[in-house]
Backbone bond lengths (Angstrom), bond angles and torsions (degrees), N, CA, C in turn:
res aa  C-N    CA-C-N  psi(-1)  N-CA   C-N-CA  omega(-1)  CA-C   N-CA-C  phi
1 M - - - 1.418 - - 1.518 110.31 -
2 G 1.361 118.18 -33.99 1.470 121.84 -178.34 1.504 108.88 -66.46
3 K 1.421 116.18 -43.86 1.434 117.18 -176.44 1.523 110.19 -65.08
4 V 1.360 118.98 -34.20 1.447 122.57 178.60 1.507 108.41 -60.77
5 L 1.264 119.37 -49.24 1.470 124.42 -179.53 1.507 111.44 -57.70
6 L 1.363 118.62 -40.68 1.419 123.82 -177.96 1.628 108.77 -70.47
7 V 1.307 114.97 -34.82 1.496 116.44 176.91 1.510 108.45 -71.35
8 I 1.315 121.04 -40.18 1.481 123.67 -179.03 1.526 106.44 -62.14
9 A 1.362 115.54 -46.77 1.498 118.74 -178.59 1.478 111.59 -61.49
10 A 1.241 120.62 -42.71 1.495 129.19 178.47 1.577 107.84 -60.50
11 I 1.308 114.85 -47.24 1.511 117.93 179.54 1.602 108.77 -63.82
12 G 1.396 114.22 -40.96 1.411 119.38 -178.46 1.588 111.02 -61.90
13 V 1.317 115.75 -44.12 1.383 120.76 176.68 1.557 113.86 -61.46
14 M 1.407 113.93 -41.68 1.457 113.11 176.38 1.523 117.80 -66.46
15 I 1.338 112.64 -35.61 1.392 117.76 176.21 1.570 111.45 -63.44
16 F 1.379 110.30 -47.23 1.510 111.85 178.87 1.447 113.86 -58.01
17 A 1.335 117.39 -42.59 1.457 125.36 179.79 1.584 110.09 -61.80
18 L 1.296 119.03 -47.85 1.410 123.58 176.68 1.557 113.88 -60.21
19 I 1.223 116.68 -44.08 1.525 122.28 177.18 1.576 105.81 -65.17
20 D 1.264 120.49 -48.88 1.476 121.84 178.80 1.479 110.10 -59.30
21 L 1.315 117.31 -45.77 1.550 120.31 178.70 1.485 110.54 -54.63
22 W 1.321 121.59 -49.06 1.451 125.38 -175.24 1.533 114.27 -77.85
23 Q 1.436 117.09 -9.45 1.432 117.96 -179.37 1.500 110.17 -99.29
24 V 1.387 119.07 -14.39 1.371 123.93 -178.35 1.530 110.20 -81.97
25 P 1.394 119.08 133.64 1.447 119.07 179.68 1.553 113.43 -53.29
26 A 1.241 116.80 146.20 1.535 120.86 -178.71 1.474 116.45 -55.44
27 A 1.347 114.93 -28.97 1.462 121.42 179.36 1.500 111.29 -71.10
28 D 1.331 116.09 -21.77 1.493 118.34 -174.59 1.511 112.89 -97.80
29 V 1.318 117.67 3.23 1.512 126.20 173.46 1.524 110.90 -77.79
30 R 1.255 117.13 116.41 1.469 119.84 179.40 1.561 110.91 -106.23
31 G 1.326 115.83 149.42 1.447 119.02 171.54 1.540 116.84 82.38
32 G 1.309 112.17 22.40 1.507 117.53 -179.41 1.483 110.99 131.42
33 S 1.340 112.17 -173.80 1.523 120.78 179.89 1.527 113.83 -85.29
34 R 1.265 113.46 170.47 1.505 115.11 174.81 1.528 108.91 -63.01
35 F 1.231 118.03 -36.40 1.504 121.78 -175.42 1.565 106.21 -62.65
36 L 1.273 117.31 -48.59 1.494 119.25 178.23 1.524 113.81 -57.27
37 W 1.342 112.31 -47.03 1.459 117.57 177.85 1.508 111.22 -60.84
38 T 1.319 113.51 -41.58 1.527 112.25 175.97 1.437 114.51 -59.44
39 L 1.303 118.69 -47.85 1.444 122.74 178.73 1.605 108.61 -55.31
40 A 1.364 115.61 -47.00 1.429 116.71 -179.73 1.514 110.92 -58.77
41 I 1.287 119.22 -46.91 1.381 123.34 -175.53 1.590 110.13 -63.56
42 L 1.336 117.73 -38.11 1.445 121.11 -178.52 1.469 113.87 -81.35
43 L 1.430 118.98 -28.30 1.468 119.99 -172.69 1.540 105.41 -95.08
44 L 1.333 117.58 -25.70 1.536 118.48 178.33 1.506 104.58 -121.03
45 P 1.290 116.51 81.42 1.518 122.28 -167.04 1.432 115.27 -46.20
46 V 1.308 122.37 -62.78 1.503 119.11 -174.15 1.627 107.35 -88.67
47 V 1.304 113.51 -40.05 1.532 116.66 -176.53 1.580 109.90 -64.13
48 G 1.290 117.75 -41.15 1.432 120.87 -178.81 1.519 112.16 -64.43
49 A 1.325 114.11 -44.15 1.433 119.96 177.54 1.601 112.82 -62.77
50 G 1.329 112.70 -41.82 1.386 117.46 174.61 1.502 117.12 -64.49
51 L 1.290 114.08 -39.21 1.498 118.17 172.93 1.546 114.15 -62.85
52 W 1.315 112.01 -38.78 1.475 116.02 178.15 1.566 109.91 -65.02
53 L 1.319 117.63 -45.87 1.474 117.53 -178.21 1.452 113.66 -69.92
54 L 1.418 117.58 -32.91 1.478 116.43 175.64 1.534 116.84 -80.59
55 F 1.387 118.61 -36.70 1.471 119.44 -168.71 1.476 111.73 -126.11
56 G 1.298 124.67 -12.16 1.410 125.91 -168.10 1.577 113.50 -81.88
57 R 1.274 115.15 -24.46 1.565 112.96 -171.72 1.589 103.36 -120.81
58 E 1.262 111.85 159.21 1.436 123.44 -179.22 1.584 104.60 -66.25
59 P 1.342 118.33 147.18 1.499 119.44 -177.96 1.498 105.14 -74.63
60 A 1.330 111.66 157.85 1.462 120.49 178.04 1.499 109.19 -64.13
61 E 1.320 112.42 151.94 1.537 117.47 179.52 1.512 114.01 -72.34
62 G 1.341 116.82 -14.09 1.450 118.72 -176.95 1.563 107.88 123.62
63 P 1.309 113.55 179.62 1.430 115.53 -177.77 1.531 109.24 -69.81
64 K 1.405 115.01 141.57 1.448 118.11 173.11 1.501 111.23 -87.32
65 R 1.338 111.86 147.01 1.441 121.48 -178.90 1.484 109.75 -60.76
66 R 1.316 123.38 125.39 1.422 122.29 175.60 1.517 109.41 -79.73
67 F 1.338 112.83 154.06 1.490 120.94 177.10 1.491 105.85 -82.41
68 L 1.301 114.52 128.14 1.556 117.52 177.15 1.496 107.76 -113.61
69 P 1.273 113.29 128.42 1.558 117.05 176.93 1.564 106.95 -63.15
70 P 1.263 117.64 157.51 1.443 126.63 -172.50 1.565 110.84 -55.56
71 D 1.277 118.32 -33.89 1.503 118.12 -175.61 1.509 109.63 -85.21
72 D 1.284 122.72 -3.48 1.452 125.58 171.02 1.394 112.57 -108.77
73 D 1.328 127.27 -13.65 1.415 131.25 -177.15 1.495 108.89 -81.47
74 P 1.418 118.77 114.86 1.460 120.59 -175.66 1.595 113.69 -66.02
75 D 1.372 116.70 -29.31 1.439 120.24 175.22 1.485 113.28 -66.88
76 F 1.383 115.70 -38.93 1.492 115.30 -177.98 1.604 107.85 -73.11
77 L 1.271 115.00 -39.88 1.511 117.77 177.26 1.461 112.35 -58.93
78 R 1.338 116.57 -44.43 1.521 120.63 178.93 1.503 110.57 -59.08
79 R 1.348 116.68 -44.12 1.506 120.46 178.97 1.595 112.29 -63.77
80 M 1.362 112.21 -36.75 1.493 114.51 179.48 1.492 113.98 -67.95
81 R 1.450 113.87 -33.12 1.433 121.01 -179.79 1.582 109.66 -68.95
82 S 1.321 117.28 -36.55 1.411 119.98 -173.83 1.591 111.89 -82.32
83 Q 1.296 119.43 -4.61 1.426 121.03 179.49 1.521 111.12 -84.48
């Protein structure tokens, strides 16, 4: 039963990596083409997927600024108090 779960987890990681690979814009793929990364993920099941997730795509730009409603936005509240 444990081996079956490991195989299912490995297949899940591979599928996740392949979907992620093909959803990333082509300009953000590092270290080769999508075709080469696809081969790496399929031929080196867990290792290829791990390499893609660690090194294959451009790093994220950082946290996105969340939208704050006016009653939670300190700048908005400051402007309201000064009026």
